[in-house]
VEXLUMDO-929794 format. One record per residue: x, y, z of N, C-alpha, C in turn. Coordinates in steps of 0.2 Angstrom, whole numbers, padded with zeros to 4 digits, always signed. Layout:
// VEXLUMDO-929794
XYZXYZXYZ;...
END
This chain:
// VEXLUMDO-929794
-0103-0200-0264-0099-0199-0258-0102-0193-0256;-0099-0194-0249-0102-0188-0243-0100-0183-0244;-0103-0175-0243-0099-0170-0244-0096-0170-0236;-0093-0164-0237-0089-0161-0229-0095-0160-0225;-0095-0164-0219-0098-0163-0213-0101-0155-0210;-0096-0151-0212-0098-0144-0212-0101-0142-0217;-0104-0145-0223-0106-0141-0228-0113-0142-0227;-0115-0139-0229-0124-0138-0228-0128-0139-0235;-0124-0136-0239-0127-0137-0248-0119-0136-0251;-0119-0140-0256-0115-0140-0262-0118-0141-0270;-0117-0136-0271-0119-0135-0279-0113-0135-0284;-0113-0140-0290-0108-0141-0291-0109-0141-0300;-0106-0136-0303-0108-0134-0310-0115-0136-0312;-0120-0132-0310-0127-0133-0311-0128-0129-0316;-0131-0133-0322-0135-0128-0327-0143-0129-0328;-0147-0125-0330-0155-0125-0329-0157-0121-0337;-0158-0126-0340-0162-0123-0347-0170-0124-0346;-0173-0119-0349-0181-0119-0348-0183-0118-0355;-0187-0123-0358-0189-0123-0366-0183-0125-0370;-0186-0124-0377-0180-0128-0382-0182-0122-0389;-0178-0123-0392-0177-0118-0400-0175-0111-0397;-0182-0108-0401-0181-0102-0401-0184-0100-0393;-0186-0105-0391-0191-0103-0384-0185-0103-0377;-0180-0107-0380-0174-0109-0375-0172-0103-0372;-0171-0104-0364-0169-0100-0359-0163-0103-0354;-0158-0102-0354-0154-0104-0350-0154-0100-0344;-0157-0101-0338-0156-0099-0331-0151-0098-0328;-0147-0105-0328-0141-0105-0325-0135-0108-0328;-0130-0107-0329-0125-0107-0335-0118-0110-0332;-0118-0112-0327-0114-0118-0324-0112-0115-0315;-0114-0114-0312-0114-0110-0304-0112-0117-0301;-0108-0116-0295-0105-0120-0290-0105-0114-0284;-0107-0117-0279-0109-0114-0273-0109-0120-0268;-0104-0117-0262-0104-0122-0256-0106-0116-0250;-0111-0120-0247-0113-0115-0241-0113-0120-0233;-0108-0116-0230-0106-0121-0224-0112-0120-0218;-0114-0126-0214-0118-0126-0209-0116-0120-0204;-0124-0117-0202-0123-0112-0198-0122-0104-0202;-0119-0106-0208-0118-0100-0214-0124-0096-0214;-0125-0090-0214-0131-0085-0218-0129-0083-0223;-0133-0085-0230-0129-0082-0236-0134-0079-0241;-0134-0073-0242-0138-0069-0247-0136-0069-0254;-0141-0069-0260-0140-0071-0266-0145-0064-0269;-0140-0060-0273-0144-0054-0276-0141-0054-0284;-0145-0051-0287-0144-0050-0294-0150-0047-0297;-0148-0044-0303-0153-0042-0309-0159-0048-0310;-0165-0044-0310-0171-0048-0312-0167-0053-0320;-0171-0061-0317-0167-0066-0324-0160-0067-0322;-0157-0066-0317-0150-0066-0316-0150-0076-0314;-0156-0078-0311-0155-0085-0310-0157-0088-0303;-0158-0081-0297-0158-0082-0291-0163-0087-0289;-0169-0087-0291-0175-0090-0288-0174-0097-0292;-0171-0099-0298-0170-0104-0300-0165-0108-0295;-0161-0105-0293-0155-0108-0289-0158-0109-0284;-0162-0105-0278-0165-0106-0274-0170-0113-0274;-0173-0115-0280-0178-0120-0280-0172-0127-0283;-0170-0126-0287-0166-0133-0286-0162-0134-0279;-0158-0129-0276-0156-0132-0269-0162-0135-0265;-0169-0131-0265-0173-0134-0260-0179-0141-0264;-0175-0141-0270-0179-0149-0272-0185-0148-0276;-0185-0140-0277-0194-0139-0280-0191-0140-0288;-0188-0142-0291-0185-0142-0297-0178-0147-0298;-0175-0148-0303-0171-0153-0305-0165-0149-0310;-0160-0150-0309-0154-0146-0313-0156-0149-0321;-0153-0146-0326-0152-0147-0333-0145-0152-0333;-0140-0150-0329-0134-0154-0327-0132-0151-0321;-0126-0156-0319-0122-0154-0313-0127-0158-0306;-0125-0154-0300-0126-0158-0294-0128-0155-0289;-0133-0155-0286-0135-0152-0279-0135-0158-0273;-0132-0156-0267-0131-0160-0260-0134-0154-0256;-0137-0160-0252-0141-0155-0246-0137-0159-0240;-0133-0158-0237-0131-0163-0231-0128-0169-0236;-0129-0175-0231-0126-0180-0237-0130-0182-0242;-0134-0178-0244-0140-0181-0249-0139-0178-0255;-0138-0182-0260-0136-0181-0267-0143-0181-0271;-0146-0174-0272-0154-0175-0274-0156-0178-0279;-0151-0177-0285-0152-0183-0291-0152-0190-0288;-0151-0190-0283-0150-0199-0282-0156-0201-0278;-0160-0196-0276-0167-0197-0273-0174-0198-0278;-0177-0202-0277-0183-0203-0280-0188-0198-0277;-0194-0198-0279-0200-0193-0278-0201-0194-0272;-0202-0198-0269-0206-0200-0261-0199-0197-0257;-0193-0200-0257-0187-0198-0253-0188-0190-0254;-0188-0188-0260-0185-0179-0261-0193-0176-0257;-0198-0179-0257-0202-0176-0254-0202-0177-0245;-0199-0182-0243-0198-0181-0234-0193-0178-0235;-0187-0175-0238-0182-0171-0237-0183-0164-0235;-0188-0163-0243-0193-0157-0242-0195-0154-0235;-0200-0160-0232-0203-0158-0227-0200-0159-0221;-0193-0162-0220-0190-0164-0214-0183-0161-0213;-0181-0157-0218-0174-0155-0219-0173-0147-0222;-0177-0145-0225-0177-0140-0229-0184-0135-0227;-0182-0129-0225-0189-0125-0223-0190-0120-0228;-0195-0118-0230-0196-0113-0236-0200-0106-0232;-0197-0101-0235-0201-0095-0234-0202-0091-0239;-0208-0089-0243-0209-0086-0247-0211-0079-0247;-0210-0074-0252-0212-0068-0253-0218-0068-0251;-0224-0072-0253-0231-0073-0252-0231-0078-0245;-0236-0077-0240-0232-0080-0234-0238-0087-0235;-0241-0088-0240-0243-0094-0240-0246-0098-0235;-0249-0096-0230-0254-0097-0224-0260-0099-0228;-0263-0105-0223-0270-0105-0222-0274-0100-0219;-0279-0097-0224-0283-0091-0220-0287-0094-0216;-0290-0101-0216-0295-0105-0210-0292-0108-0205;-0285-0106-0206-0281-0109-0200-0280-0105-0195;-0278-0104-0189-0275-0100-0183-0266-0101-0186;-0265-0096-0181-0256-0097-0183-0253-0102-0180;-0256-0106-0175-0254-0113-0169-0255-0117-0178;-0261-0120-0180-0260-0122-0184-0257-0121-0188;-0257-0118-0194-0254-0117-0198-0248-0119-0197;-0243-0118-0191-0237-0122-0191-0237-0127-0188;-0242-0129-0185-0242-0137-0182-0242-0141-0188;-0243-0139-0195-0246-0143-0200-0239-0147-0202;-0233-0145-0203-0229-0150-0205-0228-0156-0199;-0229-0155-0193-0228-0159-0189-0235-0164-0189;-0241-0163-0190-0246-0167-0192-0244-0172-0197;-0242-0169-0202-0240-0174-0208-0236-0179-0206;-0231-0177-0201-0228-0181-0198-0232-0187-0194;-0238-0186-0193-0240-0189-0187-0239-0189-0179;-0236-0183-0177-0233-0180-0173-0239-0180-0167;-0238-0184-0162-0242-0182-0156-0242-0174-0153;-0234-0174-0154-0234-0167-0151-0234-0161-0155;-0237-0159-0161-0237-0156-0165-0239-0149-0161;-0246-0147-0158-0248-0142-0155-0240-0139-0151;-0237-0143-0146-0233-0140-0143-0228-0138-0147;-0225-0141-0151-0219-0139-0157-0221-0133-0160;-0228-0134-0162-0229-0127-0165-0229-0121-0160;-0232-0119-0153-0231-0117-0149-0223-0115-0147;-0220-0119-0147-0211-0118-0145-0211-0115-0151;-0211-0115-0160-0209-0112-0165-0211-0106-0164;-0220-0103-0162-0222-0098-0162-0217-0092-0156;-0217-0095-0152-0213-0092-0146-0206-0090-0148;-0202-0094-0152-0196-0093-0154-0195-0088-0161;-0202-0085-0161-0201-0078-0166-0206-0074-0162;-0207-0074-0157-0211-0069-0152-0218-0067-0154;-0221-0073-0155-0229-0074-0156-0232-0078-0152;-0231-0078-0148-0234-0082-0143-0240-0080-0139;-0242-0074-0140-0249-0072-0138-0252-0070-0146;-0252-0073-0152-0254-0071-0157-0257-0079-0159;-0256-0084-0155-0256-0092-0158-0263-0093-0160;-0268-0090-0157-0275-0089-0159-0278-0086-0165;-0273-0083-0167-0277-0078-0171-0277-0081-0180;-0281-0079-0183-0281-0081-0191-0277-0076-0195;-0274-0078-0197-0268-0074-0203-0272-0067-0205;-0278-0066-0207-0281-0060-0208-0282-0056-0202;-0280-0058-0196-0279-0054-0190-0272-0052-0188;-0268-0054-0190-0261-0052-0191-0258-0047-0197;-0254-0043-0194-0250-0038-0199-0245-0043-0204;-0245-0038-0209-0239-0044-0213-0234-0047-0210;-0231-0042-0207-0224-0044-0203-0226-0050-0198;-0232-0051-0195-0234-0055-0191-0235-0063-0194;-0236-0061-0200-0238-0067-0205-0232-0070-0207;-0227-0066-0210-0221-0068-0211-0218-0071-0205;-0218-0069-0198-0216-0072-0194-0218-0079-0193;-0225-0079-0192-0229-0085-0192-0227-0090-0199;-0225-0088-0204-0221-0092-0209-0214-0096-0209;-0209-0091-0205-0202-0092-0204-0204-0099-0197;-0209-0097-0193-0211-0102-0187-0213-0110-0189;-0218-0109-0195-0219-0116-0198-0213-0118-0202;-0209-0114-0205-0202-0117-0207-0197-0120-0203;-0196-0117-0197-0193-0120-0191-0195-0125-0188;-0202-0127-0188-0206-0132-0184-0201-0137-0184;-0198-0141-0190-0196-0147-0190-0189-0147-0189;-0186-0142-0187-0178-0138-0186-0174-0143-0191;-0175-0139-0197-0173-0141-0205-0165-0139-0202;-0162-0143-0206-0154-0142-0209-0154-0134-0210;-0159-0132-0216-0159-0128-0221-0163-0123-0221;-0162-0117-0221-0169-0112-0221-0169-0110-0228;-0173-0110-0232-0172-0106-0238-0178-0101-0239;-0175-0093-0241-0182-0088-0240-0180-0084-0246;-0185-0083-0251-0185-0080-0258-0189-0075-0256;-0185-0070-0256-0187-0064-0254-0193-0062-0249;-0190-0064-0243-0196-0063-0236-0198-0057-0236;-0194-0052-0236-0197-0045-0235-0201-0042-0241;-0201-0044-0246-0204-0043-0251-0210-0039-0251;-0215-0041-0247-0222-0037-0248-0223-0034-0240;-0216-0031-0237-0218-0029-0229-0215-0022-0231;-0219-0019-0228-0215-0011-0226-0209-0009-0223;-0205-0007-0223-0196-0005-0221-0198-0006-0213;-0203-0008-0211-0201-0009-0202-0202-0016-0201;-0206-0018-0204-0211-0024-0204-0203-0029-0206;-0201-0027-0212-0195-0030-0217-0189-0031-0211;-0189-0024-0208-0182-0025-0203-0183-0030-0198;-0187-0030-0197-0189-0035-0190-0188-0042-0192;-0191-0044-0198-0189-0050-0200-0184-0051-0202;-0180-0047-0203-0172-0050-0205-0168-0049-0198;-0170-0046-0193-0168-0046-0186-0169-0053-0183;-0174-0056-0185-0176-0063-0184-0172-0067-0187;-0171-0068-0193-0166-0072-0197-0159-0070-0195;-0156-0064-0193-0150-0063-0193-0149-0068-0184;-0154-0067-0181-0153-0070-0173-0153-0078-0174;-0157-0080-0180-0158-0087-0180-0151-0090-0182;-0147-0086-0185-0140-0090-0188-0136-0089-0182;-0136-0083-0178-0131-0082-0174-0134-0085-0167;-0140-0086-0166-0141-0090-0158-0142-0099-0161;-0144-0100-0164-0148-0106-0165-0142-0110-0171;-0136-0107-0173-0134-0110-0178-0138-0111-0186;-0143-0108-0187-0148-0110-0192-0145-0108-0200;-0143-0113-0203-0140-0111-0211-0145-0107-0214;-0145-0102-0218-0150-0099-0221-0147-0098-0229;-0150-0097-0233-0149-0094-0240-0156-0091-0242;-0154-0085-0244-0160-0080-0244-0158-0076-0250;-0165-0075-0256-0164-0072-0260-0168-0065-0259;-0164-0059-0262-0167-0053-0260-0164-0048-0266;-0168-0042-0266-0167-0036-0269-0164-0031-0265;-0165-0032-0259-0162-0026-0254-0155-0026-0252;-0153-0021-0253-0146-0023-0252-0144-0020-0245;-0150-0018-0242-0147-0017-0234-0148-0023-0229;-0154-0026-0232-0154-0034-0230-0149-0039-0231;-0145-0038-0238-0141-0042-0239-0135-0042-0235;-0133-0034-0234-0129-0033-0229-0128-0038-0221;-0135-0040-0220-0135-0043-0213-0132-0050-0213;-0131-0053-0219-0128-0060-0220-0121-0061-0220;-0119-0066-0220-0113-0068-0219-0109-0067-0225;-0113-0069-0229-0108-0069-0235-0115-0066-0242;-0111-0062-0246-0115-0059-0252-0115-0063-0259;-0119-0067-0262-0116-0069-0268-0121-0067-0274;-0118-0065-0278-0120-0060-0284-0120-0064-0290;-0127-0065-0292-0127-0068-0300-0129-0065-0305;-0127-0067-0311-0127-0062-0317-0128-0066-0324;-0133-0067-0327-0134-0070-0333-0132-0079-0331;-0134-0079-0324-0135-0086-0325-0128-0090-0321;-0124-0083-0320-0117-0086-0317-0116-0082-0310;-0112-0086-0307-0108-0081-0300-0104-0076-0303;-0104-0070-0302-0099-0065-0304-0096-0064-0298;-0098-0063-0291-0093-0062-0286-0097-0065-0280;-0093-0066-0275-0094-0068-0269-0089-0063-0264;-0092-0063-0259-0090-0057-0252-0092-0058-0247;-0087-0060-0241-0089-0061-0235-0090-0054-0232;-0095-0055-0228-0096-0048-0224-0096-0046-0217;-0093-0040-0215-0093-0040-0208-0101-0039-0207;-0101-0038-0200-0109-0038-0195-0112-0033-0199;-0106-0028-0200-0109-0020-0201-0110-0020-0210;-0110-0024-0213-0110-0026-0220-0107-0025-0225;-0101-0022-0222-0095-0019-0226-0091-0026-0228;-0088-0024-0235-0084-0032-0239-0080-0033-0233;-0077-0039-0232-0071-0040-0228-0066-0044-0232;-0069-0048-0236-0065-0052-0241-0068-0055-0246;-0064-0054-0251-0066-0057-0256-0065-0065-0258;-0070-0069-0260-0071-0074-0260-0069-0079-0267;-0067-0074-0270-0068-0076-0277-0073-0076-0282;-0073-0080-0288-0078-0079-0293-0079-0085-0294;
END
């Protein structure tokens, strides 16, 4: 059954268990969460609370032990490996703490890769447009080693956006950056939500960066324990329930 067209992500009663016996770890213990199209959601919680596990399940990088995950109209549990690969490539953009750029390729070549995998003739033009969006047109011919950490992460964001994905997933995107470059990356993400209506789900330990989101979701012991709608200043506006 298709989800609400205004919903980008729907997670229903998801559990995730790793290992068995004495090594068994329950990373998620029945999480339900919906993210509207165009919404910027920050996920926080202590180490081991299930934040990254949840992001990996939404991004089709892993499968739940039970429950369901939908991205747009796609029930991830109903897709085979080939269709999951296409969904990850075409509908989901990933940004990680480690920039994951190829050192031997220029910024433009790194960003063009997803388009080239699709056989697109406009790969270079699309990469140039994405780099302009993140303010790096003048650095497109530089190798990653010639860029600052903040610039490398902006290249990674451009690569994540080049396919115009429904969903952008960011796992600690400022974790390897100093405060100045981290703030620049967060301003970029906030602008993408405001100006392009980009749906973003971000895991972070940084409360100041989480405050820039539209909604804060807190996890503890594999459960959603709090959801808060935020004003632009980051102050709680309205409790959304547990």
